[in-house]
C-alpha positions in Angstrom: -5.7 -22.7 -0.8 -5.6 -21.4 -3.6 -9.0 -20.2 -4.9 -8.4 -19.8 -9.0 -6.2 -23.5 -8.8 -9.6 -25.1 -7.8 -12.1 -22.1 -9.5 -10.2 -23.6 -12.6 -10.4 -27.9 -11.3 -13.9 -27.4 -11.3 -14.8 -25.8 -14.6 -15.7 -22.4 -13.2 -13.6 -19.3 -15.4 -12.9 -17.5 -12.1 -12.7 -14.0 -14.3 -16.7 -13.4 -13.7 -16.7 -13.9 -9.5 -15.0 -11.9 -6.9 -12.6 -14.1 -4.8 -12.6 -13.3 -1.7 -10.5 -15.6 0.4 -11.9 -18.8 0.5 -15.4 -16.5 0.0 -16.4 -16.7 -4.1 -19.3 -14.0 -4.9 -20.8 -14.5 -8.3 -21.3 -12.0 -10.4 -21.8 -13.5 -13.8 -23.1 -17.1 -12.8 -23.9 -17.8 -16.8 -20.3 -17.0 -17.9 -18.7 -18.2 -15.1 -20.2 -21.4 -15.3 -21.5 -22.1 -11.8 -23.8 -24.6 -12.1 -25.3 -26.0 -8.9 -22.8 -29.3 -9.4 -19.6 -26.6 -9.4 -20.9 -24.6 -6.5 -21.8 -28.5 -4.5 -18.2 -29.8 -5.3 -16.6 -26.1 -4.1 -18.5 -26.0 -0.9 -17.1 -29.7 -0.5 -13.5 -27.5 -1.3 -14.4 -25.3 1.7 -14.5 -22.8 -0.7 -18.3 -20.9 0.0 -20.4 -19.0 -2.6 -22.3 -15.9 -3.1 -25.4 -15.2 -5.2 -26.3 -11.9 -4.5 -28.6 -11.0 -7.1 -29.0 -7.9 -5.6 -24.7 -8.1 -7.2 -25.4 -9.6 -9.7 -27.7 -6.2 -11.2 -24.7 -4.5 -10.5 -21.6 -6.1 -11.3 -24.2 -5.9 -15.0 -24.5 -2.4 -14.7 -20.5 -2.6 -13.6 -19.3 -4.3 -16.9 -21.7 -2.9 -18.9 -19.8 1.0 -18.5 -16.0 -0.9 -18.9 -16.9 -2.5 -21.5 -19.0 1.1 -23.5 -16.0 2.9 -22.8 -13.3 1.1 -22.7 -11.8 2.3 -18.9 -9.2 0.0 -18.7 -6.4 -0.9 -21.4 -4.7 -5.0 -20.7 -2.1 -5.0 -17.8 -1.9 -0.9 -16.9 -1.6 0.1 -13.9 -4.6 1.6 -12.1 -4.5 4.6 -8.5 -8.5 3.4 -7.0 -9.6 6.3 -4.4 -10.7 3.9 -1.7 -12.8 4.9 1.5 -14.2 1.9 3.3 -18.0 3.2 2.8 -20.4 1.2 1.1 -19.6 2.7 -2.6 -15.4 2.3 -2.8 -16.0 -1.3 -1.1 -19.0 -2.4 -4.6 -16.7 -1.1 -6.8 -13.8 -2.6 -5.5 -14.8 -6.1 -5.3 -15.8 -5.6 -8.3 -12.6 -4.4 -9.9 -11.1 -7.4 -8.2 -11.7 -10.3 -11.1 -10.7 -7.6 -13.8 -7.0 -8.5 -12.4 -7.5 -12.2 -14.1 -9.9 -10.4 -16.6 -7.7 -7.5 -18.1 -4.5 -7.8 -15.8 -5.3 -5.0 -14.5 -3.3 -4.3 -11.8 -5.2 -2.6 -8.8 -3.2 -0.1 -6.2 -6.2 1.2 -3.3 -4.8 4.3 -1.9 -6.5 6.4 1.3 -6.2 9.7 1.7 -6.4 10.8 5.5 -8.4 13.5 6.4 -7.4 16.0 9.4 -10.2 18.7 10.2 -8.3 21.2 12.7 -6.1 18.0 13.8 -8.5 15.2 14.9 -8.2 12.8 11.7 -11.7 11.4 9.2 -10.2 7.9 9.9 -7.0 7.2 12.5 -6.2 3.9 13.0 -9.6 2.5 13.3 -10.2 3.5 9.7 -7.4 2.7 8.4 -7.0 -1.3 9.8 -11.0 -1.6 9.0 -9.6 -0.3 5.1 -6.6 -3.3 5.4 -8.6 -5.7 5.9 -11.1 -5.3 3.1 -8.3 -5.4 0.7 -6.6 -7.5 2.2 -9.7 -9.9 1.9 -9.7 -9.3 -1.9 -6.2 -9.6 -2.2 -4.3 -5.8 -2.9 -2.2 -4.1 -0.6 -3.8 -0.6 1.2 -1.7 2.6 0.6 -2.9 4.6 3.4 -1.2 8.6 3.0 -1.7 11.2 5.4 -0.8 14.3 3.4 0.9 17.6 5.2 -1.9 19.7 5.5 -5.4 20.2 8.1 -8.1 20.4 6.2 -11.0 22.4 8.6 -7.7 25.2 9.0 -6.2 25.7 5.6 -10.5 25.5 4.3 -10.4 28.9 6.8 -6.9 29.8 5.5 -8.8 30.6 2.4 -12.4 31.7 2.7 -13.3 28.5 0.3 -15.2 25.5 1.3 -13.3 22.4 3.7 -14.9 20.2 0.8 -13.3 21.7 -2.1 -10.3 21.6 -0.2 -10.3 18.4 0.6 -11.1 17.6 -3.0 -7.7 19.2 -3.9 -6.1 17.4 -1.4 -7.3 14.3 -2.0 -6.9 14.7 -6.4 -3.5 15.5 -5.8 -2.5 12.6 -3.6 -3.7 10.5 -6.0 -2.6 11.6 -8.9 1.0 11.6 -7.8 0.5 8.0 -7.5 -0.9 7.3 -11.4 -2.0 8.6 -14.9 -5.1 6.8 -14.0 -7.6 7.1 -11.3 -10.3 5.3 -10.3 -13.2 6.8 -8.2 -16.0 5.0 -6.7 -18.9 8.1 -8.5 -22.1 6.1 -8.7 -25.9 6.8 -10.2 -27.1 9.0 -7.4 -23.4 11.4 -7.3 -23.8 11.9 -11.3 -27.7 13.2 -10.4 -26.5 14.9 -7.2 -23.8 16.6 -9.0 -26.4 17.9 -11.8 -28.5 19.1 -10.1 -26.5 21.7 -8.0 -24.3 22.8 -10.4 -27.8 23.4 -12.4 -29.2 25.5 -8.9 -26.0 27.5 -9.4 -26.4 28.3 -12.3 -23.4 26.2 -13.7 -25.9 23.7 -16.6 -25.1 20.4 -16.6 -21.7 19.7 -14.9 -23.1 15.9 -14.9 -20.1 13.1 -13.9 -19.5 11.2 -16.3 -18.2 8.0 -17.2 -14.3 8.8 -18.3 -13.3 12.3 -17.6 -9.8 14.3 -19.4 -9.2 16.8 -17.0 -6.3 18.8 -18.4 -3.7 20.5 -16.1 -4.1 23.5 -13.6 -2.4 24.7 -11.0 -3.6 25.7 -7.4 -2.8 28.2 -4.6 -4.9 26.3 -2.4 -2.7 23.1 -2.4 0.3 24.6 -3.6 1.1 22.2 -6.8 -0.1 21.6 -10.3 -2.0 19.2 -11.3 -1.2 17.8 -14.4 -3.1 15.7 -17.1 -5.5 13.6 -16.0 -7.5 11.0 -16.9 -10.9 9.8 -14.4 -13.0 7.3 -15.0 -16.5 6.3 -13.3 -17.4 2.4 -13.2 -20.1 2.7 -10.5 -21.7 5.3 -12.6 -25.0 3.7 -13.1 -24.6 1.7 -10.0 -27.3 3.3 -7.4 -26.3 3.7 -3.9 -29.8 1.8 -2.6 -27.8 -1.0 -4.1 -24.7 -0.6 -2.7 -26.2 0.2 0.7 -26.6 -3.8 0.9 -23.6 -5.0 -1.3 -21.1 -5.7 1.5 -23.2 -7.2 3.8 -24.4 -9.4 1.3 -21.1 -10.9 0.3 -19.8 -10.6 3.9 -17.7 -7.0 4.1 -17.1 -4.7 6.4 -17.5 -1.3 5.4 -16.0 2.1 7.4 -18.4 5.1 7.8 -16.4 8.4 8.3 -17.8 10.2 10.5 -17.1 13.5 8.3 -19.8 16.2 9.4 -19.7 17.8 5.4 -21.0 13.9 3.9 -24.2 13.8 2.4 -25.8 12.1 5.3 -25.4 15.4 7.5 -27.7 17.9 5.1 -25.4 20.8 5.4 -23.4 21.4 2.0 -25.6 22.4 -1.2 -24.6 18.1 -2.4 -26.7 17.2 0.8 -29.4 19.5 0.6 -29.8 18.3 -3.3 -30.2 14.8 -2.0 -32.1 15.1 0.7 -34.6 16.2 -1.8 -34.2 14.6 -4.5 -35.7 11.6 -2.5 -38.5 13.3 -1.2 -39.4 14.1 -5.1 -39.3 10.4 -5.2 -41.6 10.3 -2.6 -43.5 12.1 -3.9 -44.0 11.9 -7.0 -44.2 8.0 -5.9 -41.3 6.4 -8.0 -39.2 3.3 -7.6 -35.3 4.9 -6.5 -33.7 3.2 -9.2 -35.6 3.8 -12.0 -36.6 7.6 -10.6 -32.4 8.1 -11.0 -32.3 6.0 -14.4 -35.0 8.7 -15.8 -32.9 11.5 -14.1 -29.7 10.5 -15.2 -30.7 10.1 -19.7 -32.4 13.3 -19.5 -29.9 14.6 -18.4 -27.4 12.9 -21.3 -30.3 13.4 -23.5 -29.6 17.3 -22.9 -25.8 17.4 -23.0 -25.9 15.3 -26.4 -28.3 17.9 -28.0 -27.0 20.5 -26.9 -23.0 19.2 -28.5 -25.2 18.4 -31.8 
């Protein structure tokens, strides 16, 4: 079944929907022309149409960042750091229509992590991630680095998170000049707060970041200049927790002892502290993060000025 061809035949613009096998997810129903009569016609053709307010809100923010910061050039190839978690699944879903709107060529890459011999994803995680990508029309590239994150971190007396980040960034960078990372609004706030606590200023994640070249002895690699784009930077995790289930996509929750839910790292503790503060002041989750993000960005802009 050529879903894209059927969409065009019934008068629906496929540039504003995501296509998953025989399912169409409305990202911008108005621009797509997904009227009630057209949805009924698609159903008669055997195509399921998913309408979700949270998906549409997330899509609006996602594509506003893409437009405001000119994140992508027509027909360029981008490497997407993919984990199979809620954020990267949402990101890949939102990117899918850009293959039609911009001719974007998307390469999702999963970089395995080993901690003292045990893989974080393993066969189960790899298969789940491959199925997600296949449903969206992409082929997952699974990479198994030679290093063991746990052993290398102990050898250098460094954080496993730092070592893991360097290895992942190396493997992604070797596959393309532009990297797409699924950092969310929550990630931006937590990063800024954690850097402030360490006395490093407000190191807030940006929609576009140009990284200069650097040498890392930890992973024995000369990192070249790299462009990182973060189209999810205004999308809160309270939405990404819902979106995969709303559209029928599975997720893989890696059992990493250093990830945020466990709260063992500074970032994890900051995330828990922010949630406590939000509850104390009685603020809506999204509004709370939006206010912090705007305040941090204003501070940075004033500092530059």
